[in-house]
All heavy atoms as TSV, in Angstrom:
chain	resi	resn	atom	element	x	y	z
A	1	MET	N	N	99.345	-14.108	1.751
A	1	MET	CA	C	98.056	-13.886	1.159
A	1	MET	C	C	97.532	-12.527	1.648
A	1	MET	O	O	97.429	-12.306	2.847
A	1	MET	CB	C	97.108	-15.007	1.570
A	1	MET	CG	C	95.677	-14.677	1.333
A	1	MET	SD	S	94.696	-15.647	0.194
A	1	MET	CE	C	95.666	-16.907	-0.425
A	2	PRO	N	N	97.197	-11.635	0.743
A	2	PRO	CA	C	96.649	-10.337	1.158
A	2	PRO	C	C	95.200	-10.464	1.607
A	2	PRO	O	O	94.406	-11.166	0.981
A	2	PRO	CB	C	96.761	-9.488	-0.109
A	2	PRO	CG	C	96.752	-10.464	-1.230
A	2	PRO	CD	C	97.390	-11.721	-0.702
A	3	ILE	N	N	94.891	-9.810	2.706
A	3	ILE	CA	C	93.547	-9.842	3.277
A	3	ILE	C	C	93.103	-8.410	3.543
A	3	ILE	O	O	93.787	-7.662	4.234
A	3	ILE	CB	C	93.515	-10.616	4.613
A	3	ILE	CG1	C	94.129	-11.996	4.471
A	3	ILE	CG2	C	92.112	-10.668	5.184
A	3	ILE	CD1	C	93.325	-12.956	3.653
A	4	GLY	N	N	91.973	-8.016	2.997
A	4	GLY	CA	C	91.388	-6.708	3.284
A	4	GLY	C	C	90.442	-6.837	4.465
A	4	GLY	O	O	89.560	-7.699	4.476
A	5	LEU	N	N	90.627	-6.002	5.457
A	5	LEU	CA	C	89.816	-6.085	6.675
A	5	LEU	C	C	88.723	-5.020	6.655
A	5	LEU	O	O	89.010	-3.831	6.508
A	5	LEU	CB	C	90.691	-5.913	7.906
A	5	LEU	CG	C	91.808	-6.937	8.067
A	5	LEU	CD1	C	92.634	-6.623	9.296
A	5	LEU	CD2	C	91.245	-8.335	8.136
A	6	ILE	N	N	87.504	-5.467	6.828
A	6	ILE	CA	C	86.343	-4.586	6.891
A	6	ILE	C	C	85.529	-5.004	8.107
A	6	ILE	O	O	85.166	-6.171	8.246
A	6	ILE	CB	C	85.477	-4.702	5.622
A	6	ILE	CG1	C	86.317	-4.351	4.387
A	6	ILE	CG2	C	84.261	-3.801	5.726
A	6	ILE	CD1	C	85.649	-4.712	3.077
A	7	VAL	N	N	85.280	-4.040	8.986
A	7	VAL	CA	C	84.584	-4.324	10.236
A	7	VAL	C	C	83.379	-3.403	10.366
A	7	VAL	O	O	83.476	-2.210	10.106
A	7	VAL	CB	C	85.531	-4.076	11.439
A	7	VAL	CG1	C	84.799	-4.174	12.745
A	7	VAL	CG2	C	86.693	-5.030	11.400
A	8	THR	N	N	82.262	-3.968	10.747
A	8	THR	CA	C	81.105	-3.161	11.136
A	8	THR	C	C	80.766	-3.520	12.572
A	8	THR	O	O	80.827	-4.689	12.960
A	8	THR	CB	C	79.868	-3.413	10.253
A	8	THR	OG1	O	79.493	-4.785	10.340
A	8	THR	CG2	C	80.142	-3.042	8.815
A	9	ALA	N	N	80.466	-2.505	13.351
A	9	ALA	CA	C	80.105	-2.733	14.744
A	9	ALA	C	C	79.259	-1.554	15.212
A	9	ALA	O	O	79.194	-0.512	14.560
A	9	ALA	CB	C	81.340	-2.876	15.614
A	10	TYR	N	N	78.627	-1.721	16.342
A	10	TYR	CA	C	77.760	-0.687	16.894
A	10	TYR	C	C	78.551	0.129	17.900
A	10	TYR	O	O	78.547	-0.157	19.093
A	10	TYR	CB	C	76.522	-1.327	17.531
A	10	TYR	CG	C	75.402	-0.351	17.764
A	10	TYR	CD1	C	74.546	-0.012	16.730
A	10	TYR	CD2	C	75.204	0.231	19.005
A	10	TYR	CE1	C	73.509	0.881	16.922
A	10	TYR	CE2	C	74.179	1.127	19.212
A	10	TYR	CZ	C	73.328	1.445	18.171
A	10	TYR	OH	O	72.316	2.341	18.372
A	11	GLY	N	N	79.314	1.120	17.407
A	11	GLY	CA	C	80.119	1.989	18.258
A	11	GLY	C	C	81.585	1.918	17.890
A	11	GLY	O	O	82.090	0.885	17.446
A	12	TRP	N	N	82.312	3.044	18.082
A	12	TRP	CA	C	83.704	3.121	17.669
A	12	TRP	C	C	84.622	2.222	18.484
A	12	TRP	O	O	85.597	1.680	17.957
A	12	TRP	CB	C	84.196	4.569	17.717
A	12	TRP	CG	C	83.638	5.375	16.595
A	12	TRP	CD1	C	82.792	6.444	16.693
A	12	TRP	CD2	C	83.843	5.171	15.199
A	12	TRP	NE1	N	82.468	6.910	15.445
A	12	TRP	CE2	C	83.099	6.148	14.506
A	12	TRP	CE3	C	84.573	4.255	14.455
A	12	TRP	CZ2	C	83.074	6.230	13.118
A	12	TRP	CZ3	C	84.549	4.338	13.070
A	12	TRP	CH2	C	83.809	5.324	12.423
A	13	GLN	N	N	84.346	2.063	19.761
A	13	GLN	CA	C	85.204	1.199	20.573
A	13	GLN	C	C	85.133	-0.239	20.071
A	13	GLN	O	O	86.158	-0.920	19.951
A	13	GLN	CB	C	84.802	1.263	22.042
A	13	GLN	CG	C	85.734	0.482	22.938
A	13	GLN	CD	C	85.401	0.657	24.408
A	13	GLN	OE1	O	84.438	1.323	24.766
A	13	GLN	NE2	N	86.201	0.061	25.267
A	14	ALA	N	N	83.954	-0.695	19.757
A	14	ALA	CA	C	83.789	-2.049	19.232
A	14	ALA	C	C	84.448	-2.190	17.864
A	14	ALA	O	O	85.055	-3.226	17.563
A	14	ALA	CB	C	82.305	-2.398	19.147
A	15	VAL	N	N	84.373	-1.155	17.052
A	15	VAL	CA	C	85.013	-1.185	15.733
A	15	VAL	C	C	86.522	-1.351	15.890
A	15	VAL	O	O	87.137	-2.206	15.252
A	15	VAL	CB	C	84.688	0.104	14.937
A	15	VAL	CG1	C	85.580	0.224	13.711
A	15	VAL	CG2	C	83.230	0.125	14.518
A	16	GLY	N	N	87.126	-0.531	16.743
A	16	GLY	CA	C	88.578	-0.575	16.921
A	16	GLY	C	C	89.079	-1.889	17.466
A	16	GLY	O	O	90.067	-2.452	16.978
A	17	SER	N	N	88.421	-2.406	18.481
A	17	SER	CA	C	88.888	-3.661	19.084
A	17	SER	C	C	88.675	-4.845	18.147
A	17	SER	O	O	89.511	-5.754	18.094
A	17	SER	CB	C	88.210	-3.901	20.433
A	17	SER	OG	O	86.816	-3.987	20.288
A	18	THR	N	N	87.605	-4.831	17.378
A	18	THR	CA	C	87.361	-5.920	16.429
A	18	THR	C	C	88.373	-5.891	15.299
A	18	THR	O	O	88.888	-6.930	14.884
A	18	THR	CB	C	85.922	-5.842	15.876
A	18	THR	OG1	O	85.003	-5.855	16.962
A	18	THR	CG2	C	85.630	-6.993	14.944
A	19	LEU	N	N	88.689	-4.696	14.810
A	19	LEU	CA	C	89.684	-4.567	13.748
A	19	LEU	C	C	91.064	-5.053	14.239
A	19	LEU	O	O	91.768	-5.770	13.524
A	19	LEU	CB	C	89.758	-3.118	13.265
A	19	LEU	CG	C	90.592	-2.833	12.038
A	19	LEU	CD1	C	90.153	-3.675	10.852
A	19	LEU	CD2	C	90.516	-1.353	11.697
A	20	ALA	N	N	91.420	-4.689	15.458
A	20	ALA	CA	C	92.696	-5.140	16.027
A	20	ALA	C	C	92.728	-6.666	16.171
A	20	ALA	O	O	93.756	-7.306	15.885
A	20	ALA	CB	C	92.929	-4.476	17.375
A	21	ALA	N	N	91.629	-7.240	16.604
A	21	ALA	CA	C	91.567	-8.704	16.751
A	21	ALA	C	C	91.703	-9.393	15.395
A	21	ALA	O	O	92.419	-10.403	15.274
A	21	ALA	CB	C	90.263	-9.107	17.427
A	22	LEU	N	N	91.042	-8.850	14.381
A	22	LEU	CA	C	91.149	-9.452	13.053
A	22	LEU	C	C	92.570	-9.370	12.507
A	22	LEU	O	O	93.047	-10.304	11.871
A	22	LEU	CB	C	90.177	-8.780	12.076
A	22	LEU	CG	C	88.726	-9.197	12.179
A	22	LEU	CD1	C	87.876	-8.412	11.181
A	22	LEU	CD2	C	88.561	-10.682	11.940
A	23	ARG	N	N	93.251	-8.252	12.757
A	23	ARG	CA	C	94.647	-8.129	12.319
A	23	ARG	C	C	95.504	-9.217	12.958
A	23	ARG	O	O	96.342	-9.838	12.295
A	23	ARG	CB	C	95.207	-6.757	12.669
A	23	ARG	CG	C	94.733	-5.663	11.764
A	23	ARG	CD	C	95.542	-4.388	11.968
A	23	ARG	NE	N	95.051	-3.348	11.099
A	23	ARG	CZ	C	95.306	-3.264	9.799
A	23	ARG	NH1	N	96.061	-4.166	9.233
A	23	ARG	NH2	N	94.809	-2.284	9.080
A	24	SER	N	N	95.297	-9.453	14.254
A	24	SER	CA	C	96.054	-10.494	14.950
A	24	SER	C	C	95.770	-11.868	14.368
A	24	SER	O	O	96.685	-12.688	14.205
A	24	SER	CB	C	95.712	-10.486	16.438
A	24	SER	OG	O	96.141	-9.293	17.034
A	25	ILE	N	N	94.528	-12.130	14.055
A	25	ILE	CA	C	94.148	-13.429	13.482
A	25	ILE	C	C	94.808	-13.627	12.121
A	25	ILE	O	O	95.353	-14.696	11.830
A	25	ILE	CB	C	92.614	-13.554	13.383
A	25	ILE	CG1	C	92.010	-13.641	14.785
A	25	ILE	CG2	C	92.212	-14.740	12.518
A	25	ILE	CD1	C	90.503	-13.445	14.814
A	26	VAL	N	N	94.770	-12.593	11.287
A	26	VAL	CA	C	95.378	-12.697	9.955
A	26	VAL	C	C	96.876	-12.946	10.072
A	26	VAL	O	O	97.436	-13.796	9.374
A	26	VAL	CB	C	95.072	-11.433	9.113
A	26	VAL	CG1	C	95.898	-11.417	7.830
A	26	VAL	CG2	C	93.590	-11.355	8.796
A	27	HIS	N	N	97.553	-12.224	10.971
A	27	HIS	CA	C	98.991	-12.448	11.171
A	27	HIS	C	C	99.257	-13.873	11.651
A	27	HIS	O	O	100.205	-14.516	11.196
A	27	HIS	CB	C	99.564	-11.450	12.178
A	27	HIS	CG	C	99.811	-10.100	11.601
A	27	HIS	ND1	N	100.763	-9.851	10.646
A	27	HIS	CD2	C	99.224	-8.913	11.857
A	27	HIS	CE1	C	100.757	-8.569	10.333
A	27	HIS	NE2	N	99.830	-7.974	11.047
A	28	ALA	N	N	98.439	-14.369	12.569
A	28	ALA	CA	C	98.624	-15.721	13.095
A	28	ALA	C	C	98.481	-16.778	12.005
A	28	ALA	O	O	99.119	-17.824	12.058
A	28	ALA	CB	C	97.638	-15.993	14.225
A	29	LEU	N	N	97.650	-16.487	11.017
A	29	LEU	CA	C	97.450	-17.416	9.907
A	29	LEU	C	C	98.407	-17.152	8.745
A	29	LEU	O	O	98.247	-17.690	7.659
A	29	LEU	CB	C	95.997	-17.339	9.420
A	29	LEU	CG	C	94.958	-17.801	10.436
A	29	LEU	CD1	C	93.554	-17.513	9.931
A	29	LEU	CD2	C	95.136	-19.280	10.736
A	30	ARG	N	N	99.413	-16.304	8.991
A	30	ARG	CA	C	100.449	-15.956	8.022
A	30	ARG	C	C	99.897	-15.202	6.813
A	30	ARG	O	O	100.411	-15.285	5.705
A	30	ARG	CB	C	101.232	-17.185	7.543
A	30	ARG	CG	C	101.873	-17.962	8.658
A	30	ARG	CD	C	102.935	-17.144	9.347
A	30	ARG	NE	N	103.646	-17.940	10.346
A	30	ARG	CZ	C	103.628	-17.657	11.633
A	30	ARG	NH1	N	102.949	-16.631	12.087
A	30	ARG	NH2	N	104.293	-18.414	12.491
A	31	GLY	N	N	98.839	-14.443	7.045
A	31	GLY	CA	C	98.297	-13.579	6.001
A	31	GLY	C	C	98.912	-12.193	6.095
A	31	GLY	O	O	99.679	-11.890	7.009
A	32	TRP	N	N	98.595	-11.355	5.138
A	32	TRP	CA	C	99.075	-9.974	5.111
A	32	TRP	C	C	97.855	-9.060	5.124
A	32	TRP	O	O	97.195	-8.883	4.095
A	32	TRP	CB	C	99.912	-9.738	3.861
A	32	TRP	CG	C	100.422	-8.336	3.737
A	32	TRP	CD1	C	101.505	-7.819	4.365
A	32	TRP	CD2	C	99.861	-7.283	2.950
A	32	TRP	NE1	N	101.653	-6.496	4.009
A	32	TRP	CE2	C	100.660	-6.141	3.146
A	32	TRP	CE3	C	98.764	-7.179	2.103
A	32	TRP	CZ2	C	100.404	-4.926	2.525
A	32	TRP	CZ3	C	98.493	-5.978	1.488
A	32	TRP	CH2	C	99.320	-4.860	1.709
A	33	PRO	N	N	97.528	-8.484	6.300
A	33	PRO	CA	C	96.403	-7.536	6.322
A	33	PRO	C	C	96.805	-6.239	5.631
A	33	PRO	O	O	97.931	-5.756	5.803
A	33	PRO	CB	C	96.141	-7.313	7.810
A	33	PRO	CG	C	97.407	-7.648	8.492
A	33	PRO	CD	C	98.110	-8.651	7.625
A	34	THR	N	N	95.944	-5.716	4.826
A	34	THR	CA	C	96.234	-4.468	4.124
A	34	THR	C	C	96.513	-3.360	5.138
A	34	THR	O	O	95.997	-3.391	6.257
A	34	THR	CB	C	95.048	-4.052	3.237
A	34	THR	OG1	O	93.869	-3.952	4.031
A	34	THR	CG2	C	94.840	-5.034	2.108
A	35	PRO	N	N	97.346	-2.378	4.765
A	35	PRO	CA	C	97.614	-1.276	5.683
A	35	PRO	C	C	96.340	-0.546	6.122
A	35	PRO	O	O	96.228	-0.132	7.265
A	35	PRO	CB	C	98.522	-0.357	4.876
A	35	PRO	CG	C	99.179	-1.244	3.878
A	35	PRO	CD	C	98.150	-2.290	3.550
A	36	LEU	N	N	95.408	-0.417	5.210
A	36	LEU	CA	C	94.143	0.231	5.556
A	36	LEU	C	C	93.112	-0.836	5.895
A	36	LEU	O	O	92.860	-1.748	5.105
A	36	LEU	CB	C	93.624	1.083	4.393
A	36	LEU	CG	C	92.260	1.729	4.603
A	36	LEU	CD1	C	92.307	2.740	5.749
A	36	LEU	CD2	C	91.781	2.396	3.336
A	37	GLY	N	N	92.545	-0.733	7.075
A	37	GLY	CA	C	91.416	-1.566	7.457
A	37	GLY	C	C	90.231	-0.632	7.659
A	37	GLY	O	O	90.369	0.425	8.271
A	38	VAL	N	N	89.099	-0.983	7.125
A	38	VAL	CA	C	87.939	-0.102	7.197
A	38	VAL	C	C	87.096	-0.468	8.411
A	38	VAL	O	O	86.687	-1.619	8.573
A	38	VAL	CB	C	87.088	-0.188	5.920
A	38	VAL	CG1	C	85.873	0.715	6.021
A	38	VAL	CG2	C	87.916	0.179	4.702
A	39	GLY	N	N	86.857	0.517	9.245
A	39	GLY	CA	C	85.975	0.360	10.392
A	39	GLY	C	C	84.715	1.173	10.169
A	39	GLY	O	O	84.786	2.380	9.928
A	40	ILE	N	N	83.587	0.515	10.222
A	40	ILE	CA	C	82.309	1.179	9.965
A	40	ILE	C	C	81.476	1.150	11.236
A	40	ILE	O	O	81.141	0.078	11.746
A	40	ILE	CB	C	81.542	0.486	8.817
A	40	ILE	CG1	C	82.395	0.478	7.544
A	40	ILE	CG2	C	80.205	1.161	8.584
A	40	ILE	CD1	C	81.819	-0.366	6.427
A	41	ASN	N	N	81.163	2.325	11.733
A	41	ASN	CA	C	80.307	2.453	12.911
A	41	ASN	C	C	78.855	2.410	12.434
A	41	ASN	O	O	78.347	3.365	11.862
A	41	ASN	CB	C	80.600	3.762	13.641
A	41	ASN	CG	C	79.803	3.922	14.912
A	41	ASN	OD1	O	78.921	3.130	15.206
A	41	ASN	ND2	N	80.113	4.956	15.657
A	42	ALA	N	N	78.209	1.288	12.669
A	42	ALA	CA	C	76.850	1.089	12.176
A	42	ALA	C	C	75.793	1.730	13.072
A	42	ALA	O	O	74.607	1.667	12.763
A	42	ALA	CB	C	76.568	-0.400	12.024
A	43	SER	N	N	76.219	2.368	14.161
A	43	SER	CA	C	75.230	2.963	15.069
A	43	SER	C	C	74.594	4.210	14.478
A	43	SER	O	O	73.526	4.618	14.911
A	43	SER	CB	C	75.881	3.315	16.410
A	43	SER	OG	O	76.816	4.365	16.257
A	44	GLY	N	N	75.233	4.830	13.487
A	44	GLY	CA	C	74.709	6.052	12.895
A	44	GLY	C	C	73.707	5.818	11.783
A	44	GLY	O	O	73.212	6.764	11.188
A	45	GLY	N	N	73.419	4.589	11.486
A	45	GLY	CA	C	72.446	4.288	10.434
A	45	GLY	C	C	72.956	4.633	9.046
A	45	GLY	O	O	72.238	5.241	8.264
A	46	ILE	N	N	74.206	4.252	8.730
A	46	ILE	CA	C	74.745	4.616	7.421
A	46	ILE	C	C	74.385	3.611	6.330
A	46	ILE	O	O	74.772	3.782	5.186
A	46	ILE	CB	C	76.272	4.812	7.468
A	46	ILE	CG1	C	76.998	3.508	7.684
A	46	ILE	CG2	C	76.654	5.829	8.505
A	46	ILE	CD1	C	78.491	3.622	7.445
A	47	PHE	N	N	73.639	2.592	6.688
A	47	PHE	CA	C	73.179	1.628	5.699
A	47	PHE	C	C	71.702	1.845	5.409
A	47	PHE	O	O	70.891	2.010	6.312
A	47	PHE	CB	C	73.402	0.198	6.175
A	47	PHE	CG	C	74.851	-0.174	6.278
A	47	PHE	CD1	C	75.502	-0.158	7.499
A	47	PHE	CD2	C	75.556	-0.528	5.142
A	47	PHE	CE1	C	76.835	-0.486	7.592
A	47	PHE	CE2	C	76.892	-0.859	5.224
A	47	PHE	CZ	C	77.537	-0.845	6.453
A	48	SER	N	N	71.368	1.862	4.146
A	48	SER	CA	C	69.973	1.979	3.725
A	48	SER	C	C	69.710	0.880	2.709
A	48	SER	O	O	70.331	0.858	1.643
A	48	SER	CB	C	69.723	3.358	3.100
A	48	SER	OG	O	68.407	3.435	2.600
A	49	GLN	N	N	68.852	-0.033	3.047
A	49	GLN	CA	C	68.518	-1.178	2.203
A	49	GLN	C	C	69.772	-1.963	1.799
A	49	GLN	O	O	69.923	-2.390	0.666
A	49	GLN	CB	C	67.737	-0.726	0.972
A	49	GLN	CG	C	66.414	-0.078	1.309
A	49	GLN	CD	C	65.689	0.444	0.090
A	49	GLN	OE1	O	66.246	0.539	-0.991
A	49	GLN	NE2	N	64.419	0.783	0.278
A	50	GLY	N	N	70.690	-2.113	2.763
A	50	GLY	CA	C	71.895	-2.890	2.544
A	50	GLY	C	C	73.001	-2.170	1.796
A	50	GLY	O	O	74.016	-2.766	1.465
A	51	ILE	N	N	72.836	-0.884	1.544
A	51	ILE	CA	C	73.831	-0.104	0.804
A	51	ILE	C	C	74.394	0.974	1.716
A	51	ILE	O	O	73.647	1.667	2.409
A	51	ILE	CB	C	73.202	0.532	-0.448
A	51	ILE	CG1	C	72.706	-0.570	-1.392
A	51	ILE	CG2	C	74.196	1.443	-1.157
A	51	ILE	CD1	C	71.901	-0.068	-2.555
A	52	CYS	N	N	75.703	1.129	1.707
A	52	CYS	CA	C	76.360	2.156	2.512
A	52	CYS	C	C	76.124	3.517	1.865
A	52	CYS	O	O	76.435	3.720	0.692
A	52	CYS	CB	C	77.846	1.863	2.623
A	52	CYS	SG	S	78.727	3.076	3.616
A	53	THR	N	N	75.582	4.435	2.630
A	53	THR	CA	C	75.243	5.757	2.097
A	53	THR	C	C	76.313	6.803	2.373
A	53	THR	O	O	76.176	7.945	1.956
A	53	THR	CB	C	73.907	6.249	2.683
A	53	THR	OG1	O	74.022	6.310	4.111
A	53	THR	CG2	C	72.764	5.335	2.297
A	54	ASP	N	N	77.397	6.429	3.058
A	54	ASP	CA	C	78.471	7.359	3.392
A	54	ASP	C	C	79.557	7.277	2.319
A	54	ASP	O	O	80.227	6.256	2.174
A	54	ASP	CB	C	79.049	7.017	4.762
A	54	ASP	CG	C	80.056	8.032	5.266
A	54	ASP	OD1	O	80.810	8.600	4.439
A	54	ASP	OD2	O	80.080	8.261	6.489
A	55	GLU	N	N	79.740	8.367	1.579
A	55	GLU	CA	C	80.692	8.370	0.465
A	55	GLU	C	C	82.132	8.168	0.923
A	55	GLU	O	O	82.920	7.514	0.244
A	55	GLU	CB	C	80.567	9.667	-0.329
A	55	GLU	CG	C	81.229	9.605	-1.683
A	55	GLU	CD	C	80.678	8.519	-2.594
A	55	GLU	OE1	O	79.452	8.279	-2.585
A	55	GLU	OE2	O	81.473	7.882	-3.305
A	56	SER	N	N	82.502	8.708	2.090
A	56	SER	CA	C	83.877	8.523	2.574
A	56	SER	C	C	84.151	7.060	2.912
A	56	SER	O	O	85.259	6.558	2.680
A	56	SER	CB	C	84.164	9.427	3.777
A	56	SER	OG	O	83.387	9.040	4.882
A	57	VAL	N	N	83.170	6.365	3.452
A	57	VAL	CA	C	83.330	4.929	3.733
A	57	VAL	C	C	83.452	4.169	2.416
A	57	VAL	O	O	84.289	3.272	2.286
A	57	VAL	CB	C	82.168	4.393	4.596
A	57	VAL	CG1	C	82.232	2.880	4.704
A	57	VAL	CG2	C	82.180	5.029	5.966
A	58	ASN	N	N	82.652	4.522	1.431
A	58	ASN	CA	C	82.746	3.869	0.124
A	58	ASN	C	C	84.126	4.071	-0.485
A	58	ASN	O	O	84.684	3.148	-1.087
A	58	ASN	CB	C	81.663	4.389	-0.817
A	58	ASN	CG	C	80.289	3.855	-0.466
A	58	ASN	OD1	O	80.168	2.741	0.032
A	58	ASN	ND2	N	79.273	4.639	-0.705
A	59	ASP	N	N	84.708	5.265	-0.323
A	59	ASP	CA	C	86.060	5.528	-0.821
A	59	ASP	C	C	87.082	4.647	-0.112
A	59	ASP	O	O	88.005	4.115	-0.737
A	59	ASP	CB	C	86.424	7.003	-0.643
A	59	ASP	CG	C	85.649	7.923	-1.571
A	59	ASP	OD1	O	85.098	7.433	-2.585
A	59	ASP	OD2	O	85.581	9.130	-1.269
A	60	GLN	N	N	86.922	4.473	1.202
A	60	GLN	CA	C	87.834	3.616	1.962
A	60	GLN	C	C	87.727	2.161	1.510
A	60	GLN	O	O	88.736	1.458	1.399
A	60	GLN	CB	C	87.540	3.717	3.456
A	60	GLN	CG	C	87.894	5.048	4.054
A	60	GLN	CD	C	87.509	5.115	5.518
A	60	GLN	OE1	O	87.589	4.119	6.234
A	60	GLN	NE2	N	87.086	6.290	5.972
A	61	LEU	N	N	86.509	1.716	1.244
A	61	LEU	CA	C	86.310	0.347	0.770
A	61	LEU	C	C	87.006	0.135	-0.567
A	61	LEU	O	O	87.614	-0.918	-0.813
A	61	LEU	CB	C	84.820	0.033	0.667
A	61	LEU	CG	C	84.059	-0.020	1.989
A	61	LEU	CD1	C	82.555	-0.103	1.740
A	61	LEU	CD2	C	84.530	-1.164	2.850
A	62	LYS	N	N	86.941	1.130	-1.440
A	62	LYS	CA	C	87.629	1.037	-2.729
A	62	LYS	C	C	89.141	0.967	-2.535
A	62	LYS	O	O	89.826	0.215	-3.229
A	62	LYS	CB	C	87.264	2.235	-3.606
A	62	LYS	CG	C	85.839	2.202	-4.115
A	62	LYS	CD	C	85.504	3.470	-4.878
A	62	LYS	CE	C	84.020	3.514	-5.193
A	62	LYS	NZ	N	83.631	4.795	-5.811
A	63	MET	N	N	89.673	1.740	-1.586
A	63	MET	CA	C	91.115	1.722	-1.333
A	63	MET	C	C	91.572	0.365	-0.806
A	63	MET	O	O	92.635	-0.138	-1.198
A	63	MET	CB	C	91.509	2.822	-0.352
A	63	MET	CG	C	91.555	4.193	-0.993
A	63	MET	SD	S	92.372	5.441	0.026
A	63	MET	CE	C	91.144	5.724	1.271
A	64	VAL	N	N	90.792	-0.252	0.074
A	64	VAL	CA	C	91.141	-1.583	0.576
A	64	VAL	C	C	91.157	-2.584	-0.577
A	64	VAL	O	O	92.068	-3.400	-0.694
A	64	VAL	CB	C	90.173	-2.038	1.692
A	64	VAL	CG1	C	90.327	-3.518	1.973
A	64	VAL	CG2	C	90.404	-1.245	2.947
A	65	ALA	N	N	90.171	-2.504	-1.437
A	65	ALA	CA	C	90.124	-3.404	-2.592
A	65	ALA	C	C	91.345	-3.205	-3.487
A	65	ALA	O	O	91.945	-4.182	-3.963
A	65	ALA	CB	C	88.842	-3.169	-3.385
A	66	GLN	N	N	91.762	-1.954	-3.693
A	66	GLN	CA	C	92.944	-1.679	-4.505
A	66	GLN	C	C	94.199	-2.258	-3.855
A	66	GLN	O	O	95.050	-2.826	-4.548
A	66	GLN	CB	C	93.106	-0.176	-4.707
A	66	GLN	CG	C	92.082	0.418	-5.635
A	66	GLN	CD	C	92.161	1.939	-5.682
A	66	GLN	OE1	O	92.809	2.564	-4.846
A	66	GLN	NE2	N	91.477	2.529	-6.652
A	67	GLN	N	N	94.312	-2.120	-2.530
A	67	GLN	CA	C	95.484	-2.655	-1.835
A	67	GLN	C	C	95.547	-4.174	-1.958
A	67	GLN	O	O	96.635	-4.743	-2.158
A	67	GLN	CB	C	95.473	-2.234	-0.367
A	67	GLN	CG	C	95.756	-0.767	-0.172
A	67	GLN	CD	C	95.670	-0.341	1.282
A	67	GLN	OE1	O	95.364	-1.123	2.178
A	67	GLN	NE2	N	95.954	0.937	1.524
A	68	VAL	N	N	94.416	-4.831	-1.845
A	68	VAL	CA	C	94.391	-6.291	-1.983
A	68	VAL	C	C	94.807	-6.684	-3.399
A	68	VAL	O	O	95.629	-7.586	-3.593
A	68	VAL	CB	C	92.993	-6.862	-1.655
A	68	VAL	CG1	C	92.878	-8.319	-2.066
A	68	VAL	CG2	C	92.690	-6.702	-0.161
A	69	MET	N	N	94.259	-6.004	-4.394
A	69	MET	CA	C	94.567	-6.355	-5.769
A	69	MET	C	C	96.028	-6.092	-6.140
A	69	MET	O	O	96.667	-6.904	-6.799
A	69	MET	CB	C	93.641	-5.596	-6.745
A	69	MET	CG	C	92.174	-5.984	-6.599
A	69	MET	SD	S	91.886	-7.759	-6.775
A	69	MET	CE	C	92.375	-8.021	-8.448
A	70	LEU	N	N	96.573	-4.957	-5.677
A	70	LEU	CA	C	97.971	-4.653	-5.953
A	70	LEU	C	C	98.899	-5.698	-5.343
A	70	LEU	O	O	99.867	-6.147	-5.960
A	70	LEU	CB	C	98.332	-3.262	-5.451
A	70	LEU	CG	C	97.778	-2.105	-6.265
A	70	LEU	CD1	C	98.035	-0.773	-5.550
A	70	LEU	CD2	C	98.391	-2.088	-7.656
A	71	ARG	N	N	98.611	-6.097	-4.121
A	71	ARG	CA	C	99.444	-7.087	-3.445
A	71	ARG	C	C	99.291	-8.461	-4.105
A	71	ARG	O	O	100.258	-9.207	-4.263
A	71	ARG	CB	C	99.074	-7.162	-1.962
A	71	ARG	CG	C	99.874	-8.128	-1.174
A	71	ARG	CD	C	101.333	-7.696	-1.078
A	71	ARG	NE	N	102.069	-8.684	-0.312
A	71	ARG	CZ	C	103.117	-8.420	0.414
A	71	ARG	NH1	N	103.598	-7.200	0.464
A	71	ARG	NH2	N	103.716	-9.378	1.075
A	72	ALA	N	N	98.078	-8.797	-4.514
A	72	ALA	CA	C	97.843	-10.083	-5.166
A	72	ALA	C	C	98.564	-10.146	-6.515
A	72	ALA	O	O	99.128	-11.186	-6.867
A	72	ALA	CB	C	96.347	-10.313	-5.360
A	73	GLU	N	N	98.581	-9.036	-7.240
A	73	GLU	CA	C	99.269	-9.009	-8.532
A	73	GLU	C	C	100.780	-9.122	-8.354
A	73	GLU	O	O	101.457	-9.676	-9.206
A	73	GLU	CB	C	98.925	-7.716	-9.274
A	73	GLU	CG	C	97.511	-7.676	-9.780
A	73	GLU	CD	C	97.124	-6.323	-10.357
A	73	GLU	OE1	O	97.927	-5.363	-10.264
A	73	GLU	OE2	O	96.007	-6.214	-10.885
A	74	ALA	N	N	101.303	-8.604	-7.245
A	74	ALA	CA	C	102.738	-8.648	-6.987
A	74	ALA	C	C	103.218	-10.053	-6.644
A	74	ALA	O	O	104.406	-10.348	-6.750
A	74	ALA	CB	C	103.101	-7.690	-5.843
A	75	ARG	N	N	102.317	-10.902	-6.214
A	75	ARG	CA	C	102.698	-12.276	-5.848
A	75	ARG	C	C	102.926	-13.031	-7.082
A	75	ARG	O	O	103.331	-13.786	-7.600
A	75	ARG	CB	C	101.598	-12.931	-5.026
A	75	ARG	CG	C	101.407	-12.222	-3.708
A	75	ARG	CD	C	100.434	-12.916	-2.831
A	75	ARG	NE	N	101.190	-13.975	-2.160
A	75	ARG	CZ	C	100.717	-15.137	-1.843
A	75	ARG	NH1	N	99.496	-15.459	-2.101
A	75	ARG	NH2	N	101.450	-16.042	-1.236
């Protein structure tokens, strides 16, 4: 089962360790984490009224969605 990983945390260290933990959990449950996992550092205030204002993060989110869909279609 393809799983897209998206993590938000307050600081890059927390983002990295949380993303790594989620990858381990997905593998343990026999899932397939997408090659790209999106880590969002929420300490910079990139959310405004619940919307991500960083275009590069939005591009990464789109890529994760594409990876999930491509893998799901291949099954």
